[in-house]
C-alpha positions in Angstrom: -13.8 10.2 -28.8 -13.7 10.4 -25.3 -14.0 7.4 -23.9 -10.8 6.6 -26.0 -8.6 9.4 -24.8 -10.3 8.3 -21.2 -8.8 4.8 -22.3 -5.9 6.0 -23.6 -4.9 8.3 -20.1 -5.9 5.1 -18.3 -3.6 2.7 -19.8 -0.5 5.5 -19.5 -1.6 5.9 -15.8 -1.0 2.0 -15.3 1.9 1.8 -17.3 4.0 4.4 -15.9 2.3 3.0 -12.8 3.7 -0.1 -13.1 7.3 0.8 -14.9 8.0 2.7 -11.6 7.3 -0.1 -9.1 8.9 -2.5 -11.4 12.2 0.0 -11.9 12.6 0.3 -8.0 12.1 -3.7 -7.6 14.9 -4.5 -10.0 18.0 -2.8 -7.9 16.6 -4.1 -4.6 16.3 -7.4 -5.6 19.7 -7.6 -7.6 21.1 -5.9 -4.4 20.1 -8.8 -2.2 21.7 -11.3 -4.6 24.7 -12.9 -2.3 27.6 -12.3 -4.3 30.2 -9.9 -4.2 29.9 -8.5 -7.4 26.9 -6.7 -6.2 28.5 -5.3 -3.3 28.4 -1.9 -4.6 24.7 -1.9 -5.4 24.1 -3.8 -2.4 25.7 -1.2 -0.1 24.0 2.0 -2.1 20.4 0.6 -1.5 21.5 0.4 2.0 22.4 4.0 2.3 19.2 5.6 0.8 17.1 3.0 2.6 18.6 2.5 5.7 17.4 4.0 9.2 17.6 4.1 12.8 20.0 0.8 13.9 20.7 0.5 10.1 21.4 3.9 8.9 24.6 4.6 7.3 26.3 7.4 7.7 25.8 10.2 5.2 25.1 14.2 5.4 22.1 14.0 3.6 20.1 12.8 6.6 16.7 13.8 8.0 15.1 13.2 11.1 13.1 9.3 11.7 10.4 11.0 13.3 9.4 12.7 9.5 8.0 9.3 8.9 4.2 11.6 10.2 4.9 13.3 6.8 4.3 9.8 4.6 1.1 9.2 6.5 -0.6 12.8 6.3 0.3 12.7 2.7 -1.3 9.1 2.6 -4.5 10.4 4.7 -5.1 13.1 2.4 -4.4 12.2 -0.6 -6.1 8.8 -0.4 -8.7 10.7 0.9 -8.8 12.8 -1.8 -9.0 9.5 -4.5 -11.8 7.6 -2.2 -14.1 10.7 -2.2 -13.9 11.1 -5.9 -14.2 7.1 -6.3 -16.8 7.0 -4.6 -18.9 10.2 -5.9 -18.2 8.3 -9.2 -19.1 4.7 -8.3 -22.6 5.8 -7.2 -23.3 7.7 -10.4 -22.6 4.6 -12.3 -25.3 2.8 -10.2 -25.7 -0.4 -8.2 -22.9 -2.9 -8.2 -23.1 -5.6 -10.0 -23.6 -9.3 -8.6 -20.6 -11.1 -8.8 -21.9 -14.4 -10.2 -22.9 -11.6 -13.4 -18.9 -10.5 -13.4 -17.9 -14.0 -13.0 -19.7 -15.2 -15.9 -17.2 -13.7 -18.5 -14.1 -15.7 -17.0 -16.8 -18.8 -18.2 -17.3 -17.3 -21.4 -13.4 -16.5 -21.6 -12.3 -20.1 -20.3 -14.8 -21.4 -23.3 -13.5 -19.4 -26.0 -16.5 -17.1 -26.0 -14.5 -14.0 -25.3 -11.3 -12.5 -25.6 -11.7 -9.7 -23.1 -9.0 -11.3 -20.2 -5.6 -9.2 -21.5 -3.7 -6.9 -19.9 -4.7 -4.0 -22.7 -8.5 -5.0 -23.3 -11.0 -2.7 -24.8 -13.6 -0.6 -22.6 -15.6 -3.3 -20.2 -19.6 -3.9 -20.7 -21.5 -1.7 -18.3 -21.5 -4.3 -15.3 -17.8 -5.2 -15.1 -17.2 -1.4 -15.1 -19.4 -0.7 -12.0 -17.6 -4.0 -10.7 -14.0 -2.4 -10.8 -14.9 0.9 -9.6 -16.6 -0.5 -6.5 -13.7 -2.7 -6.2 -11.6 0.4 -6.4 -13.6 2.3 -3.1 -13.6 -0.7 -1.6 -9.4 -0.9 -2.1 -9.5 2.8 -1.1 -11.6 1.8 2.1 -8.6 -0.4 3.0 -5.8 2.2 2.5 -7.6 5.0 4.1 -7.8 2.8 7.4 -4.3 2.1 6.9 -3.0 5.1 6.5 -5.1 6.4 9.3 -3.6 4.0 11.7 0.2 4.5 10.7 -0.5 8.3 11.3 -1.9 7.7 14.8 1.0 5.6 15.5 3.7 7.6 14.2 2.3 10.3 16.6 1.4 8.4 19.7 2.9 5.0 19.8 6.4 5.3 18.4 8.8 7.3 20.1 11.6 8.2 17.8 15.0 9.1 19.0 16.2 12.6 18.7 19.4 10.8 17.1 17.4 8.4 15.0 18.1 9.7 11.0 17.1 8.5 7.4 18.5 9.4 3.9 16.8 12.4 2.2 16.6 9.8 -0.9 14.5 7.0 1.9 12.2 9.9 2.9 11.9 11.2 -0.9 11.0 7.2 -1.6 8.5 7.1 1.3 6.4 10.0 0.1 6.4 8.4 -3.7 4.9 5.3 -2.1 2.4 6.9 0.0 1.3 8.6 -3.2 1.7 6.0 -6.1 0.0 2.8 -3.6 -3.3 4.6 -3.0 -2.8 5.7 -6.9 -2.2 2.0 -7.8 -5.2 0.7 -6.4 -7.5 2.6 -8.3 -5.7 2.8 -11.5 -8.3 1.5 -13.9 -10.6 3.7 -12.5 -8.9 7.1 -11.2 -9.2 9.0 -15.0 -13.4 8.5 -15.2 -13.4 9.4 -11.9 -11.5 12.6 -12.2 -13.6 13.4 -15.2 -16.4 13.2 -13.7 -15.4 15.5 -10.9 -14.0 18.4 -13.2 -17.0 18.0 -14.9 -19.1 18.6 -12.0 -17.0 21.8 -10.5 -17.2 23.0 -14.3 -21.2 22.5 -14.3 -20.8 24.4 -10.3 -18.8 27.4 -11.7 -20.9 27.9 -14.8 -24.1 27.4 -13.8 -23.5 28.5 -10.1 -25.4 27.1 -6.4 -28.9 27.9 -7.6 -29.1 26.6 -11.2 -27.3 23.0 -10.0 -30.2 19.9 -10.0 -31.1 18.8 -6.9 -29.6 15.8 -5.7 -31.1 14.2 -2.2 -28.4 12.5 -0.5 -28.6 9.0 -1.0 -26.8 7.2 2.2 -27.3 3.7 1.6 -26.9 4.0 -2.1 -23.5 4.9 -1.2 -22.8 1.9 1.5 -25.2 -1.0 0.4 -23.3 -1.8 -3.2 -20.0 -2.2 -0.7 -21.8 -5.1 1.2 -22.4 -7.5 -2.4 -19.0 -8.2 -3.2 -17.7 -11.7 -2.9 -15.6 -13.8 -1.5 -12.3 -12.4 -2.9 -12.8 -9.2 -1.0 -14.5 -10.5 2.4 -11.1 -12.9 2.3 -8.6 -9.8 1.7 -10.2 -8.0 4.5 -9.6 -10.8 6.6 -6.0 -10.7 5.5 -5.9 -7.3 5.8 -7.2 -7.1 9.2 -5.0 -10.2 10.7 -2.3 -8.2 9.2 -3.5 -5.1 10.7 -4.0 -6.2 14.5 -0.4 -7.7 14.3 1.1 -4.9 13.2 -0.8 -2.4 15.8 0.7 -5.1 18.7 4.4 -5.2 17.4 4.6 -1.2 17.3 3.2 -0.9 20.4 6.2 -3.4 21.5 8.8 -1.6 19.5 7.1 1.4 21.1 7.9 0.3 24.4 11.1 -0.6 24.2 12.0 2.6 23.0 10.1 4.5 25.6 11.8 2.1 28.2 15.6 2.7 26.5 14.7 6.6 26.8 14.7 6.1 30.7 17.5 3.7 31.3 21.0 4.9 32.1 22.6 2.6 29.7 20.7 3.8 26.9 20.9 0.1 24.9 18.6 -1.7 22.5 17.0 -4.7 23.7 15.8 -7.6 21.9 11.9 -7.6 21.3 10.0 -10.1 22.2 6.4 -11.0 22.3 3.6 -11.7 18.9 5.7 -12.6 15.8 8.8 -11.2 17.4 9.4 -14.8 18.9 9.5 -16.0 15.3 11.0 -13.3 13.1 13.4 -10.1 13.6 11.3 -7.5 11.5 7.4 -9.2 12.9 6.1 -5.2 11.6 7.6 -5.9 8.1 5.8 -9.5 8.2 2.8 -7.7 9.3 3.3 -5.1 6.4 3.7 -7.9 3.9 0.6 -9.5 5.1 -1.2 -6.4 4.6 -0.8 -5.7 1.3 -0.9 -9.4 0.7 -4.9 -8.8 1.5 -5.1 -6.3 -0.7 -4.3 -8.1 -3.4 -6.4 -10.9 -2.6 -9.1 -8.3 -2.1 -8.3 -7.0 -5.8 -9.5 -10.2 -7.3 -5.6 -10.9 -7.8 -5.7 -10.1 -11.5 -4.3 -6.3 -11.7 -0.6 -6.6 -12.5 -0.1 -3.2 -11.0 -1.4 -4.0 -7.6 0.8 -6.9 -7.6 3.4 -5.1 -8.7 2.8 -2.8 -5.5 2.8 -5.6 -3.8 6.0 -6.9 -4.9 7.8 -3.6 -4.0 6.4 -3.8 -0.5 8.2 -7.4 -0.7 11.5 -6.8 -1.7 11.9 -3.3 0.3 11.1 -4.8 3.5 12.5 -8.1 2.9 15.8 -6.4 2.2 15.7 -4.1 5.4 14.5 -7.1 7.7 17.8 -9.0 6.4 19.7 -5.9 7.4 18.2 -5.5 10.9 18.3 -9.6 11.7 22.3 -8.9 10.5 22.7 -6.3 13.0 21.0 -8.1 15.6 23.2 -10.8 15.7 26.0 -8.8 15.5 24.8 -6.9 18.6 23.5 -10.0 20.9 25.7 -13.0 21.6 22.3 -14.5 22.9 20.4 -13.6 20.1 17.6 -16.5 19.6 19.1 -18.9 17.1 15.7 -20.1 16.0 14.7 -16.5 14.8 13.9 -15.9 11.0 15.0 -12.3 8.9 11.2 -11.8 8.4 9.4 -15.1 7.1 9.1 -17.4 9.9 10.8 -20.7 9.4 11.9 -19.6 5.7 13.9 -16.4 5.5 
């Protein structure tokens, strides 16, 4: 009964997350269509998602420097999920090799198994351990991303005092950095939290002196993370590639804002260097690459992670298109060979 309850909780959590991502993706995609019939929706999405140079006037605004709140929430929440899931993963035992895990794929393709559905029963312990440790790996990457973005929001970005964002956009940011880490571990989070709750309850009932003595096995917490297969390591490489370029692009933007504040004209300047030579919103392109790396590292079979990635692509593509149009209106000498967000495509 307990396992059935956990399975229902897991399916319910995944269902809610998938529904939420789909609900946010749909209006953004429709608003992006080049049709006068969706002008109202386009303006609505632009109002709550715009910020800085693309911000539309509204009385419900907050300073853009409040962006750092997103990353504080992301660091704290991801840390809770990471520590809880990591402790639970260690409790489940050593990580199964990827060859054993993928033998189930071969069995499925030859008709010997029918477990690859979106709502499947509890898997074998080997598959289960693999999924839990993979969640740990994804949360580690998310923690790195959140910590870097928090550092950049404090020390790299120089937000103008006049820069504003919509209250709804602020709430959306808080939602994103709460739901995104949870989406990366949604298939193991209910069990991990039950494990943590049981340990806390045991401590409360028995007291510190009655708790079993456990040796700190640091190697047991780290070694399983070295036994992943090609998809995790390729995903890590893509993640790091995007992170390096986003760090460079943010440094370029931060320097431009710093120079802008020290000039009498206080004028905007066309960003150049790194991926800005190819697209107007190079930092958004890097963000898409980062989350694409998370999709690859997840194995590419988790619909929740795919919908998270779909939201990132839809949201940043919409914002990048508006930024690109703003640059072209603002500067007569704007590079004609520069695209909005996807080099040589869009």
